[in-house]
C-alpha positions in Angstrom: -0.3 88.3 242.1 -1.9 88.1 238.6 -5.6 86.2 238.8 -6.8 83.9 235.9 -10.1 84.8 234.9 -10.9 81.7 234.4 -10.5 80.9 237.8 -12.6 82.6 238.9 -15.5 82.6 236.5 -15.1 78.9 237.5 -15.8 79.5 241.2 -18.9 81.2 240.7 -20.0 79.0 238.7 -19.3 76.0 241.4 -21.3 78.5 243.8 -23.9 78.4 241.7 -24.1 74.4 241.6 -23.9 74.1 245.5 -26.7 76.8 245.7 -28.6 74.8 243.5 -27.9 71.9 245.3 -28.5 73.3 248.9 -32.4 73.5 247.5 -32.3 70.5 246.0 -30.7 67.1 246.1 -31.0 63.9 244.5 -29.2 60.8 242.3 -28.5 63.8 239.8 -26.3 66.1 241.8 -23.4 63.9 242.4 -23.3 63.7 238.5 -23.7 67.9 238.2 -20.7 67.9 240.3 -18.6 65.1 239.0 -19.5 67.1 235.6 -18.3 70.4 237.0 -15.1 68.8 238.0 -14.5 67.1 234.4 -15.6 70.3 232.4 -12.8 72.3 234.6 -10.2 70.1 233.8 -10.7 70.1 230.1 -11.3 73.4 229.8 -7.7 73.9 230.0 -7.2 72.0 227.5 -9.8 73.8 224.7 -7.9 76.9 226.0 -4.6 75.3 224.8 -5.9 74.5 221.7 -7.2 77.6 221.1 -4.3 79.4 221.7 -2.0 77.1 219.8 -4.6 77.6 217.1 -4.9 73.5 216.6 -8.6 73.5 217.2 -10.6 71.7 214.1 -12.7 74.7 214.2 -12.5 78.4 214.0 -13.8 79.4 217.4 -14.4 82.7 218.3 -10.8 84.8 219.2 -10.3 87.0 222.4 -12.2 84.7 224.4 -11.6 81.6 226.2 -13.3 78.1 225.7 -16.4 78.8 228.5 -16.6 74.8 228.9 -17.6 75.1 232.9 -20.2 78.1 232.5 -21.8 76.3 229.4 -21.5 73.0 230.1 -23.7 73.6 233.7 -26.5 75.5 232.4 -28.8 72.9 231.2 -28.2 70.5 233.9 -28.7 73.2 236.6 -31.8 74.1 234.3 -33.2 70.6 234.4 -32.9 70.0 238.1 -34.8 73.4 238.9 -37.8 72.9 236.5 -37.8 69.5 237.7 -38.5 70.2 241.6 -41.0 73.4 240.4 -42.8 70.3 238.4 -42.9 67.7 241.1 -43.9 70.5 243.9 -46.4 70.9 241.3 -47.8 67.3 240.7 -47.0 67.9 237.2 -45.6 64.3 236.1 -45.5 64.7 232.5 -43.0 68.1 232.5 -41.6 66.6 235.5 -39.9 63.9 233.3 -39.2 66.2 230.9 -37.4 68.0 233.3 -35.4 64.8 233.9 -35.1 64.6 230.0 -33.2 67.9 229.9 -31.2 67.2 232.7 -29.2 63.9 231.1 -29.4 65.7 227.5 -28.0 68.6 228.9 -24.9 66.3 231.2 -24.5 64.4 227.6 -24.1 67.3 225.3 -21.3 68.6 228.0 -19.6 65.1 228.1 -19.1 64.9 224.2 -17.8 67.8 224.0 -15.7 67.0 226.2 -14.5 64.0 224.8 -13.5 65.9 220.9 -11.3 68.1 223.3 -9.6 65.4 224.2 -9.5 63.0 221.8 -7.9 65.9 219.7 -5.6 67.0 222.4 -2.0 65.7 221.8 -0.1 64.3 224.1 -3.2 62.7 225.6 -3.6 64.5 228.8 -3.9 60.9 231.2 -5.7 62.8 234.5 -8.0 64.5 232.6 -9.1 61.2 230.4 -9.1 59.4 234.0 -11.7 62.5 235.2 -13.8 62.4 232.1 -14.0 58.7 232.2 -15.5 59.1 236.3 -18.0 61.8 235.4 -19.1 59.9 232.1 -19.4 57.0 234.1 -21.7 58.1 236.7 -23.2 60.4 234.3 -24.6 56.8 232.4 -24.8 55.1 235.8 -27.9 57.6 236.6 -29.6 57.5 233.3 -29.8 53.6 233.5 -31.3 54.7 236.8 -33.8 57.0 235.9 -34.8 57.2 232.7 -36.7 54.5 230.6 -35.9 53.5 227.2 -38.2 55.9 225.5 -36.3 58.9 227.2 -32.8 57.2 226.4 -33.9 57.1 222.8 -35.1 60.8 223.1 -31.3 61.8 224.5 -29.8 59.8 222.1 -32.0 61.3 219.3 -30.8 64.8 220.5 -27.2 64.0 220.4 -26.9 62.8 216.8 -28.8 66.0 215.8 -26.0 67.8 217.9 -23.4 66.2 216.2 -24.6 67.1 212.5 -25.6 71.0 213.2 -22.0 70.8 215.2 -20.6 70.2 212.2 -22.6 72.4 209.7 -23.3 75.2 211.9 -19.3 75.6 212.8 -17.9 75.1 209.2 -20.4 77.7 208.0 -20.0 80.0 210.5 -16.4 80.5 211.7 -15.4 82.4 214.6 -18.7 83.0 215.5 -19.0 81.3 218.7 -16.4 79.7 221.3 -16.9 76.1 221.9 -19.1 77.1 225.2 -21.6 79.0 223.2 -21.7 76.5 220.1 -22.7 73.8 223.4 -25.3 75.9 224.4 -27.2 77.4 221.1 -26.8 74.2 218.8 -27.8 72.1 221.9 -30.8 74.6 222.4 -31.8 74.4 218.7 -31.0 70.3 219.1 -33.6 69.9 221.9 -36.1 71.9 220.3 -35.7 70.3 216.7 -35.8 66.7 218.1 -39.0 68.0 220.5 -41.1 69.7 217.2 -40.6 66.1 215.7 -41.6 64.3 218.4 -45.1 66.2 218.6 -45.3 66.2 214.8 -45.6 62.2 215.0 -47.6 62.3 217.8 -50.5 64.8 216.8 -53.2 63.1 218.8 -50.5 64.0 222.2 -50.6 67.4 221.3 -51.4 69.4 223.9 -51.5 72.8 225.5 -51.2 76.7 225.0 -51.1 77.2 221.1 -48.4 80.4 221.8 -45.8 77.8 223.1 -45.9 76.2 219.6 -44.5 79.2 217.7 -41.3 79.4 219.0 -39.6 75.7 217.5 -41.4 76.3 214.4 -39.6 79.4 214.0 -36.5 78.0 215.1 -36.9 75.5 212.9 -37.7 77.6 209.6 -35.2 79.3 210.2 -32.8 76.6 210.6 -34.1 75.2 207.1 -33.6 78.7 205.6 -30.1 79.3 206.4 -28.3 76.5 206.3 -30.4 75.9 202.8 -28.8 79.4 201.3 -25.6 78.7 203.0 -25.5 76.0 200.8 -26.3 77.5 198.0 -24.3 80.5 197.4 -21.3 78.4 198.3 -22.3 77.2 194.0 -23.8 80.4 193.1 -23.3 84.7 193.4 -25.7 86.2 195.9 -25.7 89.7 195.1 -27.7 89.5 191.7 -31.7 90.3 191.4 -31.9 86.9 190.4 -30.3 85.5 193.3 -32.2 87.8 195.5 -35.5 87.4 193.6 -34.9 83.6 193.9 -34.4 83.6 198.3 -37.7 85.9 198.2 -39.8 83.3 196.6 -37.8 80.1 198.7 -38.6 82.1 201.4 -42.3 82.8 200.8 -42.4 78.9 199.9 -41.5 77.8 203.3 -43.2 80.1 205.3 -46.5 79.9 203.3 -46.4 76.4 202.2 -44.5 74.5 205.0 -44.6 76.2 208.5 -47.5 77.9 208.2 -49.4 74.0 207.2 -46.9 72.9 210.1 -48.3 75.5 212.5 -51.8 74.8 211.8 -51.6 71.1 212.5 -50.5 71.9 216.5 -52.8 75.0 216.7 -56.3 73.4 215.2 -56.5 76.5 212.8 -55.1 78.6 210.2 -52.1 80.7 211.9 -53.0 84.0 210.4 -56.8 84.3 211.3 -55.5 82.4 215.1 -53.0 85.0 215.0 -55.8 87.9 214.7 -58.1 87.0 216.9 -55.0 86.9 219.2 -53.7 90.6 218.5 -57.3 92.2 218.4 -58.3 90.0 221.7 -58.9 93.5 223.8 -57.6 97.2 223.9 -54.9 96.7 226.3 -53.1 94.6 223.6 -53.9 97.3 220.9 -52.0 99.9 223.0 -49.2 97.7 223.4 -48.7 97.1 220.2 -49.1 100.8 219.4 -46.5 101.3 222.3 -43.9 98.7 220.8 -44.2 100.1 217.6 -43.3 103.2 218.7 -40.2 102.2 220.5 -39.5 100.1 217.6 -39.6 103.7 215.5 -37.2 105.0 218.4 -34.4 102.5 217.9 -34.7 102.7 214.3 -34.1 106.9 214.4 -31.2 106.1 217.3 -29.3 103.8 214.1 -30.2 106.4 211.6 -28.7 109.2 213.7 -25.5 107.8 214.5 -24.9 106.5 210.9 -25.8 110.1 210.1 -23.0 111.2 212.1 -20.4 108.9 210.7 -21.0 109.9 207.3 -21.1 114.0 208.3 -17.5 114.1 209.3 -17.4 112.4 212.5 -13.6 110.9 213.4 -15.6 108.2 216.0 -16.5 105.5 213.3 -18.1 102.9 216.4 -21.0 103.7 218.6 -19.2 104.0 222.2 -20.7 101.8 225.0 -23.3 104.6 226.4 -24.8 104.4 222.9 -24.8 100.7 222.6 -26.9 100.2 225.5 -29.6 103.0 224.7 -30.7 99.6 223.4 -30.5 97.8 226.4 -32.8 100.6 227.8 -35.5 101.0 224.7 -35.6 96.9 224.8 -36.4 96.9 228.8 -38.9 99.8 228.3 -40.6 97.2 226.0 -40.3 94.0 228.3 -41.5 95.7 231.8 -44.8 97.1 230.6 -45.1 93.2 228.7 -44.8 91.0 231.7 -46.8 93.3 234.0 -50.1 93.1 231.9 -49.7 90.8 229.0 -46.8 88.2 229.0 -48.9 85.6 226.2 -48.5 89.3 224.1 -45.3 89.5 224.8 -44.2 85.8 224.3 -45.7 86.0 220.8 -44.3 89.4 220.2 -40.6 88.4 221.0 -40.5 85.3 218.8 -42.2 87.5 215.7 -38.8 89.9 216.6 -36.4 87.0 216.5 -38.1 85.5 213.4 -37.4 88.9 211.7 -34.0 89.6 213.5 -33.0 86.2 211.8 -34.5 87.5 208.2 -32.4 90.3 208.5 -29.4 88.9 209.0 -29.4 86.7 206.5 -30.1 89.3 203.7 -27.5 91.2 205.2 -24.9 88.4 205.2 -26.0 87.3 201.7 -26.1 90.8 200.4 -29.8 90.2 199.2 -30.5 92.9 197.6 -32.5 95.6 197.4 -31.7 96.4 201.5 -28.4 93.7 202.0 -25.7 96.0 201.2 -27.2 99.0 203.5 -28.0 96.8 206.2 -24.2 96.1 206.0 -23.2 99.2 206.1 -25.6 100.6 208.6 -25.1 98.3 211.2 -21.2 98.2 211.1 -20.9 101.1 213.4 -22.8 99.1 216.0 -20.0 96.1 215.8 -18.0 95.1 219.0 -14.8 92.2 219.4 -17.8 89.7 220.0 -18.6 89.8 216.6 -16.0 88.9 214.8 -17.4 86.4 212.7 -19.6 87.0 209.4 -22.7 86.8 210.9 -23.3 90.1 213.2 -25.5 88.6 216.7 -25.4 90.9 219.8 -29.0 92.2 218.6 -29.8 88.7 218.7 -28.2 87.9 222.1 -30.3 90.9 223.2 -33.4 90.2 222.2 -32.6 86.4 223.4 -31.5 87.1 226.9 -34.3 89.1 227.4 -36.7 87.0 226.2 -35.6 83.3 227.2 -37.0 83.5 231.0 -40.3 84.2 229.3 -39.9 81.4 226.7 -38.5 78.8 229.2 -41.3 80.0 232.2 -42.3 76.7 233.5 -46.5 77.7 232.8 -47.7 74.7 234.0 -45.9 74.2 236.7 -46.6 77.2 238.2 -49.5 78.2 240.6 -52.4 79.9 240.3 -52.5 83.6 241.5 -49.9 85.2 243.1 -46.4 83.4 242.8 -44.4 83.1 245.9 -41.0 83.5 247.1 -38.5 84.9 244.4 -40.4 82.4 241.6 -42.9 85.6 241.1 -39.0 87.0 239.5 -38.4 84.8 237.5 -40.1 86.0 233.8 -37.9 89.3 234.8 -34.5 87.5 235.2 -33.9 88.9 231.7 -34.7 92.1 232.6 -33.0 92.1 235.9 -29.4 90.2 234.3 -29.3 92.5 230.8 -31.8 95.1 230.9 -30.5 96.7 234.3 -27.5 94.8 235.3 -25.3 95.1 232.2 -26.6 98.3 231.0 -25.4 99.4 234.7 -22.8 98.0 234.7 -20.9 99.1 231.5 -22.2 102.7 231.4 -21.0 103.3 234.9 -18.0 101.2 234.7 -17.1 102.7 231.4 -17.5 106.4 232.7 -16.8 106.3 236.4 -14.9 103.2 237.2 -11.3 103.3 238.2 -11.1 100.4 240.3 -10.6 96.8 238.2 -11.6 93.5 238.9 -8.0 91.5 239.1 -7.3 90.2 235.4 -10.5 91.7 233.7 -11.3 95.0 232.4 -14.5 95.5 234.5 -14.5 97.8 237.5 -15.4 97.0 241.2 -17.6 100.2 240.5 -19.5 99.0 238.0 -20.5 95.6 239.2 -21.7 97.5 242.8 -23.7 99.5 241.0 -24.9 96.9 239.1 -26.2 94.6 242.4 -27.5 98.2 243.6 -29.6 98.8 240.7 -31.1 95.5 240.0 -32.1 95.6 243.7 -33.9 98.9 243.1 -35.6 97.2 240.0 -36.8 94.5 242.1 -38.8 97.0 244.8 -39.9 98.5 241.3 -41.3 95.2 240.0 -42.9 94.8 243.6 -44.6 97.7 243.4 -46.0 97.7 239.9 -47.1 94.1 239.7 -49.3 92.3 242.1 -48.5 88.8 241.2 -44.8 89.2 243.1 -44.6 87.9 246.6 -41.4 87.8 248.2 -42.5 85.8 251.4 -39.1 87.1 252.9 -36.7 85.3 250.1 -34.5 89.1 250.1 -31.5 87.3 251.1 -31.6 84.5 248.6 -32.5 87.9 245.9 -29.8 89.6 246.9 -27.1 86.9 246.9 -27.9 85.4 243.3 -28.0 88.9 241.8 -24.4 89.2 243.5 -23.4 85.7 241.9 -25.0 86.4 238.6 -23.0 90.1 239.0 -19.5 89.0 239.2 -20.1 86.5 236.8 -20.6 89.1 234.3 -17.2 90.8 235.6 -15.2 87.5 235.1 -16.5 85.8 232.0 -15.3 86.3 228.5 -19.0 84.5 227.1 -21.4 86.6 225.7 -22.8 87.7 228.6 -26.4 88.5 227.4 -26.7 84.6 226.8 -25.4 83.4 229.6 -26.0 85.6 232.4 -30.2 85.3 232.1 -30.1 81.5 232.0 -27.7 81.7 235.5 -30.3 83.8 237.1 -33.3 82.2 235.4 -32.0 79.1 237.6 -31.3 80.8 240.9 -34.8 82.6 240.6 -36.3 79.3 240.2 -35.1 77.7 243.1 
């Protein structure tokens, strides 16, 4: 009997939901379960719309809607962060975690209502379930959030609506509905928080490192939307347009983002960054090592393109070749995680800014290197890059960096981190750098027994779990800040669940897997 992969994917997500609520149970738990049930019903309506071509926007083909796994990420993340902050007594971040939970539920509910609104005939049973879950979420919101926090949730929802219309219109076939929920929802939350802090500079506090990511995200968003709309009315490949692009980028960076960032950190960002990077010899050594790895990655890209131009019949890089970059990224992140996480945080944000800028240059064909980037990067395209943007390398960076960016530093105890929480910053390295890489390489080269309904192999999944367990043992040896406290069974179970999700999901695994492993390890 043929097994529908969507059912297995939903079962794995349900297992994660139950694991979270076994570890912590509060008034939001019933809402999360109700949200899962209605997302499960609505996903089939979205899948039907995608197959029939009746969806309003053009979503990424050859993938299901992904409503179930995407809808549960933000609510579960907020619940896990709230438990960690409550245990440490940090009231501010505990309240903010509740806002994240309710915001994730409201965004998922809104996306589900869109699907129900355009489905014909109107699915009665699904509408009833969506109504019940929506009532539970609204009631819990009224009971747990203050008026100002409710307004904050509504602000994020409003930003999400407008960004969704802009992004899905300008970038057709780049995302599934679930991926759009995760990406646009996350950007909406960041934009709202940056605006809120900009209007309340007297309350700005915390590590200056934490303000780089919001400013980079908002700056990149403004740059992309402005030029996407501008180049609808003018040619982008001329030297005049290219010169205007570079001038406006410099104006945005030096004239808007730099002064904006200086308001948060209290001094000129470039001076602060120079002092930060040259704080000690270890940081200089790490920077030199990362520059060397960047040169190696560039050489791999150039070598593969040289092989293609020299007459090779293979016009696309193989799975094994693409996983070279996973290994390079693992070699980049592990020393940073062990020796200097703040430097890794800043470096990864800077790398994200560079990747987004180069993707704009490639997409708009900005001279002098826009066309060259198009020729070089087409070799590494796969079925997920079916839209106008090439996002695979950006997803890889996000998957490795999100656990570092999301790690609740103010809520973490000083010294050795107890239990599985010590592995939280390593979630991206484990799920993407080790697990996904080993599963793809071994599955494509030696795998024979396939999971029912998928192209993934049982040998690849089993090897992935085994490799992640070995990686955990290596982290224990080299990182003295980790103390598992006999939580081995929870770690093995978490790694296994995420490996099963990798085998059955059709969403971007580089983005989804680290988030789920992050949530499980945070408990």
